[in-house]
N, C-alpha and C positions, 0 to 999 in steps of 0.2 A: 593433425599429427601424423607421424609416419605410419601408414597402413600396414607395412611389413611387420612392425612391432606390435600390432594390435593383438592383445592376448586373449580376446574373447572368442568362444567357439560354439556358436549355435549349430546343432546338428543332431540327427536322430541317433541316440545312444552314445554320442560323443562325450567323453569325459571333459567337464569344464576345467579350466586351469586351477580353480579352487573349489573343492567339493565341500561346500559349506552347508551346515545345518543337518548333517546326517551322522553326527558323532554317536548319538544314542543307538542308532541301528547298527553301526559298525561294532560298537562295544558289546551290544547284545549278541551279535554273531560270534564274536571272540569267546564269549562265555559258552555258547553252544558248542563250539569246536573243542574248547578245553574240557567241558563236561564229558563229551563223548570220548575224548582221549583218555579220560580217567575211568571210563566204563560206567558213567552215570547215564540214566535214561534222559532222553531229550526229544522234543518234538521237531518235526520238519517245519520249515518257515515259508510263509506266503506274504508277499508284498502286494498291496493293492493301492490303486490311485488313478486319477485321470491321466490322460496323455499330456506329456510336457512337464511332468513333475519329477522326472529323473529316475523312474523305476529301473530301466535298462542300465543306466549308468551305475546305479547302486548295486544291481545284480552282478555286474562285471566287477565291481569293487569287492563284493563279498567273495566272488570266485578267486580274485587275487589274494585275498586273505587266506583262503583255504590252501591255495598253492604254496604260499609262503610257509605254511605249517607242514608242508610235505604231503598234503592230501592229493588223491587222484580226483580229477574233476572232468566234467564234460558238460557241454551246454547245448540246449535245444531251443529253437524258436518254433512253437507250435503253429500250425496252419489249418484252417478249416478244411474238412473233408480229407485230411491226410492221416493215415495210420501212424501210430508212434513207433511201430517196429523198426523201421529204418533209422529214424533219428536217434532213438534210444540205443540201438546197436552201435551206431557211430560214436555216440557220447561215451558209452561204457568202454568201447574199444580204446578211446583216447585215455580214459581214466586208468585203465589197466596197463596201458603202455607206460604211463607215468610211474606206476607202482611196481610193475614187473621186474625191472632190473634190480630192485632192492630185495626181492624175494629169494629165499634160499633154495626153493624147490621149483625150478623152472618147468618141470613136468606138470605140476599141479596148476601153474599159471596157464600153461597150454591147454589143459583140460577145460578151464573156465573160458578161455578164448573160443574153444570149440562149442561151448554152450552159447556164447554170444553169436557165433556163426549160425548155429541151429535156429536160434530165435529169429535172426534176420531172414534166413531162408524160408522159414515158415510163412513169412509174409508174401512169398511168391504165389501162394495158393489162395485164391479168393474164397469168399464165403459160399459161393456156388460150386466150389470144387475145381474151377478152371485154373490153369497154371499160367502165370504171366509170361509174355513173350520174352525171349532172351534179352532183348535190348532194355526191357523194363526190370530185369532181375538185378537188383543192386547187390554188389559184392563188397563186403566190408574190408577186403584186403587183409584177411587173416589167413596166414599160411599154415593152418592146421586143419584136420578133417572136422567136419561138423559133428557135434555130439549126437547121440541117439538116446531118446527117452528122457531128455531133460530140456525144458523150455521149448518144446516143439510139439505140444499137444494141439495147438491151434486155438485153444482157449486163452485169450489174452490175460485174464486174471491169474490163471494158474501159471502160465509161462513167465509172466513178469515177476511174480513172487519167487519162482525158482531162479530166474536170472539174477535178480538183485541180491538174493541170499548168497548165491555162489560168488558174486563179485565182492560182496561185503566180506566174505570169508578170506579172500586174498588180502584185503586191507587189514583185517584183524590179525592175520599171521605176522605182519610186520609192524603192528602197533600203530597203524594209521587209519585213515577213513576215506570214504568216497562221498563227494557231494555232486548231485545231479541238478543242474540249474535249468529251469524251464521258463522261457519268456513267452508272453502272450498266452498264458496258461488257460485263459477262458475259451480259447479256440480248440482245445482238445476235444475229440469226439467223446460222446457220453460213455461208450463201453471202455474206452481207454482211461477216462477219468476214474471210473469205477475200479479199474485195475490198479491205477496208481494209489488210490486210497487203500485198497486191500493190501497192496505190497507194503505201504508205509505202516499199516496196522501190524502186519506180520513181523516186519523188521523191528518195530518198537518193542514188540513182545519178546523177540529174540535178544534184544539189546545189541543188535548188529550195528557196526559203525558206518552206516550209510544213511544220508539224509537227502531229501528233496527240497530245493529252494525255488519256489515259483514266484512269478510276477504276473500281474494281470489287472484288468479293469475293476472298478469298484464292485461289480456284481459277481466276481470270482468266488467269494465265499458261498453265495447262493448256488452257484454251479456245482461246487464240491458237495454241499449239503444235500442237493437233489440226488446226487449219486449214491452217497452213503450217509446215513443219518448220524453216524459217529464222527464225521469228518471235522466237526468243530472242535473235537478233542484231539484230533491227530495233528493239527497244524497250529502254529503260533502265528496269528495274523498281525501284520504291521501295516497301518495305513500311512502311505507316503503322501504328504500334502504340500501345499505351497510353503515357501520359506518365511520364517519370522523376519521382522525388519532387520534385526542385528545380523542374521545369517545372510540376507540378501545384500546388505551393505558390504559384508566381508567378501562375498562372491565377486563384487565389483572392485573393492579397494585393494585386496591382497594381490591380485595379478597386476593391477595398475602400478602399485607401489614398487613392484619388482622391476618396473620399467621407469621408475622415478617420476611417476605421474600420480596425481591425486584428484579428488573431486571436492567441490564446495558442498557444504551441507544442503543447500537448496537444490543442487543438482541431484543428490541422492534422494531427496524428498520427491522430486519429479520423476525419477526413474522408478522408484518403488510404486508410485501411483500408476505409472504406465504399465509396468510389468506385473503388478498385483502379486508379487512374490513367487510367481511361477518360474522355476529355474530356466526353462527354455526361453521364456520371454526376457528374463534378466540378461541372458547372453545375447539375445537378438538386439535388444535396445542398447546394451552396452557396446556391442560391436559397431553399430552405426554411429552412436554418439562419439566414440573415439575417432572415427574417420572424419566426422564433421568438425570436431573441436580443433582450434588453431594451436592451442598451447595448454599447458597445465597451469593452474587447476582447471578442470572441466567445470563449466558453469551451467546454471539452469537455462540460460539462453541457448547453450549448445544442445541441451536435451530438447528444448522446444523446436529447434531447427531439425534435429534428427528424428523426432517422433513420427512425422508424416512419412519419412523414407522407410523407417522400420515397419510401420503399419502397412505400407504398400508391399514390402517384401513378404510380410506375414500373410497378407491377403492372397498372394500368389502361391507361395511355397508351402505355407502351413495350413491355411484355411481353404484356399481355392482348390488345391490338389485333392482334398477330401470331398469338397462339394461337387467337383467334376465327376466323381465316381458314382454319384447318385442319379437315379432316373428322375424324370419329371414328376412322377407321383411321389417319390421319396423326397424330392426338394419341396414340394408343396407341403408335405407333412412336417418337414423341419422348419419351414417358415412359420407354420402355425405354432409349433413349439416355441420358436423365438418370440413371437408376438405375445404368447401367454406367459412365458417365463421371464420376459424382460431382458435388459442388457446383462444382468447377473447370471443368466442361464439357469434359473431355478428349475427344479423338477416340476413337471406338470402332469395332471391326470390324463390318461389316454381318453377318457370319456369327454374331457374338455376339448381335446384336439378334435374329436369327432363332431362336437357341437360347433366348434369354430369353422370347420370345413363344410358343415351341413351334410354330414354323411353318417351312416350307421357304423358303429365301432367295428363290427365284423368285416365290413368292406375295406377298412384301413389296416387290418391285420397283416396282409401280405407286405405292404410298404414298411410297416413298423418292424416286422420280423427280418426283412431284408436289410434294413438299416442296422439292426442289432448284429447280424452276421457280418456286415461290412465294418463293424467296429465304430460306427458313427454315433450311435446312441446306446444306452443300456437301461435296463429296468431297475430303477433305483429301489423300488419295493413294489409289491403287488399293486397293479393299476397305475403305477407312476412311470414316467419316462424322462430321461435327461440326456444331455449331450456328454460324450466322452471327452470332448476337447474343451478346455477352458476358453471362455470368451467367444465361443462359436455363435452363441445367440446374438452377441453384440455385432459380430461380423455380418450375420444374416440381416439384422435390422439396418445396417449401414449399406448393404448391397441387396436391395429388394429385387426379386426375380422379375 
């Protein structure tokens, strides 16, 4: 069939043509926005799940919902070893620019922008007191003087509470709110995680119209809990998982039918078995199957012909690119995990990995910790380790080092 008309879109964070299976999460967020608009208390939101389940897509969709309701929004993608001062300043600047024109007192808006600038500039000074070079001093593009004595103490927890409180005040003045979206939230530095939890706690007590919506890997709740013992009460946790069969079928059928194409039931059976319900894989297999099929309806034979091509593409772009980031010692560790966990990629005990490799557990800690920092594995629970990428164990078993 015509590849130009191919409706499927496998890509990192790229919205699929049919966002199937996420209605409950979208409706829950609408309730959160409406409750806050009515002055009701509400918790911030955290999405967790493996890679490829569509967390970033859903995060972007939630942001669109907030924008539609007239909220100010900003988005951050956390990175290891990066302070949050610069990205949060940029995100809040964007949110205030969206709300500012509707505010009746532009002078008070300018004052809050000065606080944002002060918060950002405080990041120029390192923990050792050294000042960053001019080329490393990020300027937020705010044409007002930096405030003094507000969000500039150098203590991230104090400064973030003051910054978010002031920003929420602008939103409250016009009967709106601010939503701060944070992707890859598990990569935030421990001090900054503590500051976010403290700020969310303070804002909830104030009833301020500002929420944080985070997305991250399955161990994100443990990261937050390790920072503040009360974090499990600060956030509402939503686990984003693979699609149920009906939703996976809809993700394939709806965009195809808009192009006057359909699938035979046996083809849908084969595609669900291949993709296992993971949204990224649904798009990847659907795209290749479309290109292989000669005409509508798409058949199981078309899927059988397309599957090796799709698997080869995933082996290079989805699995291989991650595997290539690992050192030899880390690859050895992952292969041992795959052999123990099987094709399903079940979580395995770190002690079993050590036995399998004939090593002492302590000697493998550097490799394990580095894999966690690279986002390739996560600690499912104490003493357990698992892959962050679905089907990664199967890939490793099919591609022995």
